[in-house]
N, C-alpha and C positions, 0 to 999 in steps of 0.2 A: 464525428468529432465530439459532439456533446456526450455520447456514450463513453468515450475514452475519458473525458474529464470527469464524468460521473463516477466511473469505476476508479479512476485515480484518486478522486476525492474520497471514495469509499475506502481507499487504502488508509485514509486518515480516520477511518471509522473504528470504533471499538466494537467488538463482536459480542453478541448475546446468543445463548442457546436457541437453536431453531428446532421446532418439533420434528422428530424423525419418524419416518414410517417404519423403520426397522430398529428394534431395540438393541441389536447387536453392534451398532455403530454409534460413536459419540456424536453429539451435535456438531454441525459444521464449524461452529465457532471454536471448537476445541481441537480442530485438525491443524496442527502447527504449520505444516508446509503450506497450507492455504492462507492462514492468518498472517504468517510471516511474509508471504508474497504480497498480500494486500498492504501490509504495513510498509514494505519497501517501496511500493508504488506511491503510497501516500507521502512518504518522506521525499521522494524525488519530485512529486507534484508540488509540495510545499516549497522546496528549494526553487523550482522553476518559477513559481508565482512570486516569490519574495526577493529574488536576487536578480538585479540588473546584470546583464552580461552572461546569464545562464538561461538557456531555453530547453524545452523538452523534446525528446525524440518520440513523437507521438505514435508513429507507426510501430516502433519497437515496443512501446508501452501497450499498444493495442494487441500486438502479437503475444505479449506476456500475459495479458488478461485472458486471452483465448486459451493459452496453455493452462492457466490456473482453473478456468472453467472446465476444460476437458479433464483435468486431473480430478476435480471434485466429482464430475460425472462418472469417471472411472471408479471412484471410491463409493459410488452408489447414491450420490446426492442429486436430487432433481434440480432442474432449472428454477423451479419455484422456490426451493430451499436456498439456492444461491441468491436469487433476487431478494428474498426475505432477509437474508444476512446483510446484504449491501444497503438495504433501505432502513435498517433499524437505527434510530437516532441515539439511543443509549449505547448501542454497540459502537457507533461513531465516536462518541465521547471517550469510551474506554480505549479504543485503538489509537486515537490522537494522543492520549496520555502515555500509552506504551511506546509510541513513536518518539515522543519527546524524551521519555526516559532513556530510550536507546541512544538517541543522538547526544544526550547529555553525557553518556559514558564515553563518547568520542570527543568531548571537549566543547560541545556546543552549549552556549548559555541561552536559555529560552528567552531572556530579556535583551539579548544583543544579536540582532539579525546579522551583523557582520560575521559572527562566528558560524552561523548557519551557511552563509555564502562561502566562507573559507572551507568549511567542511565539504560543501558541494563541489568546489573546484578540486579539492583533494581526491574525492571519490571519482571524478572524471579522470584525473591524472592516473589513478590506480586501476582504472577500467573495472571497478567493482560492479556488482549488480546494480546498486543505486546509481553509480556513475554511468552505467550503460544506458540509462533512460534520460540522460542529460547531455547537453552540448554547451561548451563555452563559446560565446559569440565574439 
């Protein structure tokens, strides 16, 4: 459970370049399908933590984390590179900012938690990717 929360929190992380063994592939922090997936998990985790009446679907989140990890491995990134990406504090700050910018385009005011919770409920209703990691209580 702690790992799920760590990875979900990592979704709130901004990403920095990680040294790559092969020059032919970009740093993992530049692989959009991975970074977008981490960001989505971070947004869902933030909603889960800040909104009464909304909880997380932890098993579904864990499964998604495993899919992201497997995809990164398929693309040639090592487990060490994945861990390095998720533990980078500067990366965390950047991804949090990207997540905030994303939800602001959806009408969320970063200074008004009620708008975040309304957004979360709407995502649950739409069965979006973010909503799939949440449950209305």
